[in-house]
ROLUMRO-404385 format. One record per residue (C-alpha): residue number from 1; residue in one letter; x negated, y negated, z negated. Coordinates in nm, 2 decimals. Example, Ala and Ser with C-alpha at 12.3 -4.5 7.8 and 13.67 -1.06 7.14 Angstrom:
REM residues 2
@seq 1, type a, px -1.23, py 0.45, pz -0.78 $
@seq 2, type s, px -1.37, py 0.11, pz -0.71 $
END
This chain:
REM residues 90
@seq 1, type m, px -16.83, py -5.02, pz -8.85 $
@seq 2, type t, px -17.19, py -4.90, pz -8.89 $
@seq 3, type p, px -17.24, py -4.55, pz -8.75 $
@seq 4, type v, px -17.35, py -4.27, pz -8.98 $
@seq 5, type t, px -17.71, py -4.19, pz -8.89 $
@seq 6, type g, px -17.86, py -3.85, pz -8.96 $
@seq 7, type a, px -18.21, py -3.78, pz -9.09 $
@seq 8, type d, px -18.32, py -3.71, pz -8.73 $
@seq 9, type g, px -18.19, py -4.05, pz -8.61 $
@seq 10, type g, px -17.88, py -3.90, pz -8.44 $
@seq 11, type t, px -17.52, py -3.94, pz -8.52 $
@seq 12, type a, px -17.42, py -3.72, pz -8.81 $
@seq 13, type r, px -17.10, py -3.56, pz -8.91 $
@seq 14, type v, px -16.94, py -3.69, pz -9.23 $
@seq 15, type g, px -16.91, py -3.45, pz -9.52 $
@seq 16, type i, px -16.59, py -3.47, pz -9.72 $
@seq 17, type r, px -16.61, py -3.38, pz -10.09 $
@seq 18, type v, px -16.33, py -3.39, pz -10.36 $
@seq 19, type d, px -16.42, py -3.38, pz -10.72 $
@seq 20, type r, px -16.13, py -3.18, pz -10.85 $
@seq 21, type d, px -16.23, py -3.24, pz -11.21 $
@seq 22, type s, px -16.18, py -3.61, pz -11.15 $
@seq 23, type c, px -15.87, py -3.58, pz -10.92 $
@seq 24, type a, px -15.55, py -3.71, pz -11.08 $
@seq 25, type g, px -15.33, py -3.54, pz -10.82 $
@seq 26, type s, px -15.16, py -3.86, pz -10.71 $
@seq 27, type g, px -15.15, py -3.74, pz -10.35 $
@seq 28, type v, px -15.25, py -4.07, pz -10.21 $
@seq 29, type c, px -15.52, py -3.92, pz -9.99 $
@seq 30, type a, px -15.28, py -3.66, pz -9.84 $
@seq 31, type l, px -15.01, py -3.92, pz -9.79 $
@seq 32, type f, px -15.23, py -4.16, pz -9.60 $
@seq 33, type e, px -15.47, py -3.91, pz -9.43 $
@seq 34, type p, px -15.29, py -3.58, pz -9.39 $
@seq 35, type r, px -15.54, py -3.48, pz -9.11 $
@seq 36, type y, px -15.81, py -3.46, pz -9.37 $
@seq 37, type f, px -15.65, py -3.40, pz -9.71 $
@seq 38, type d, px -15.38, py -3.17, pz -9.86 $
@seq 39, type q, px -15.26, py -3.10, pz -10.21 $
@seq 40, type s, px -15.28, py -2.76, pz -10.38 $
@seq 41, type e, px -14.94, py -2.60, pz -10.44 $
@seq 42, type e, px -15.09, py -2.45, pz -10.76 $
@seq 43, type d, px -15.21, py -2.76, pz -10.95 $
@seq 44, type g, px -15.13, py -3.05, pz -10.72 $
@seq 45, type l, px -15.49, py -3.16, pz -10.69 $
@seq 46, type a, px -15.65, py -3.28, pz -10.36 $
@seq 47, type l, px -15.80, py -3.04, pz -10.12 $
@seq 48, type p, px -16.00, py -3.14, pz -9.81 $
@seq 49, type r, px -15.86, py -2.98, pz -9.50 $
@seq 50, type v, px -16.21, py -2.98, pz -9.34 $
@seq 51, type r, px -16.56, py -2.99, pz -9.49 $
@seq 52, type e, px -16.69, py -3.23, pz -9.22 $
@seq 53, type a, px -16.54, py -3.48, pz -8.97 $
@seq 54, type s, px -16.67, py -3.67, pz -8.67 $
@seq 55, type p, px -16.82, py -4.01, pz -8.73 $
@seq 56, type e, px -16.51, py -4.16, pz -8.56 $
@seq 57, type a, px -16.31, py -4.05, pz -8.86 $
@seq 58, type l, px -16.52, py -4.26, pz -9.10 $
@seq 59, type p, px -16.28, py -4.56, pz -9.11 $
@seq 60, type a, px -15.98, py -4.33, pz -9.20 $
@seq 61, type l, px -16.19, py -4.14, pz -9.46 $
@seq 62, type r, px -16.32, py -4.46, pz -9.62 $
@seq 63, type a, px -15.97, py -4.59, pz -9.65 $
@seq 64, type a, px -15.86, py -4.26, pz -9.82 $
@seq 65, type a, px -16.16, py -4.28, pz -10.05 $
@seq 66, type s, px -16.09, py -4.64, pz -10.14 $
@seq 67, type r, px -15.72, py -4.57, pz -10.21 $
@seq 68, type c, px -15.80, py -4.27, pz -10.45 $
@seq 69, type p, px -15.71, py -4.40, pz -10.80 $
@seq 70, type a, px -15.95, py -4.15, pz -10.96 $
@seq 71, type g, px -16.24, py -4.22, pz -10.72 $
@seq 72, type a, px -16.26, py -3.84, pz -10.66 $
@seq 73, type i, px -16.34, py -3.86, pz -10.29 $
@seq 74, type t, px -16.70, py -3.88, pz -10.18 $
@seq 75, type l, px -16.82, py -3.90, pz -9.82 $
@seq 76, type v, px -17.17, py -3.78, pz -9.73 $
@seq 77, type a, px -17.40, py -3.75, pz -9.43 $
@seq 78, type p, px -17.48, py -3.37, pz -9.48 $
@seq 79, type d, px -17.83, py -3.38, pz -9.33 $
@seq 80, type a, px -17.92, py -3.70, pz -9.52 $
@seq 81, type r, px -17.77, py -3.56, pz -9.85 $
@seq 82, type e, px -17.67, py -3.92, pz -9.93 $
@seq 83, type s, px -17.34, py -4.09, pz -10.00 $
@seq 84, type v, px -17.21, py -4.29, pz -9.71 $
@seq 85, type a, px -17.18, py -4.66, pz -9.80 $
@seq 86, type g, px -16.83, py -4.77, pz -9.89 $
@seq 87, type d, px -16.70, py -4.42, pz -9.98 $
@seq 88, type r, px -16.59, py -4.47, pz -10.33 $
@seq 89, type a, px -16.32, py -4.68, pz -10.49 $
@seq 90, type d, px -16.47, py -4.92, pz -10.75 $
END
């Protein structure tokens, strides 16, 4: 795994974003990674439990993003404002 590097060259926290307009409400993210994702009781769509996670969480977050059937999960390095490689399901 390649560490996420911040704009200052240090290790950055990973931002977690869910595009609720794209989310299909399948619950796969919450099933596989309940530490980071939940589902809304109102509409069943995904909700991130936290806005950011440590770089050590990147493998689990990438797995959740790749399993998302709608490709609604994006992982970002907040200080770089760029998508983290391997964060979307193709």
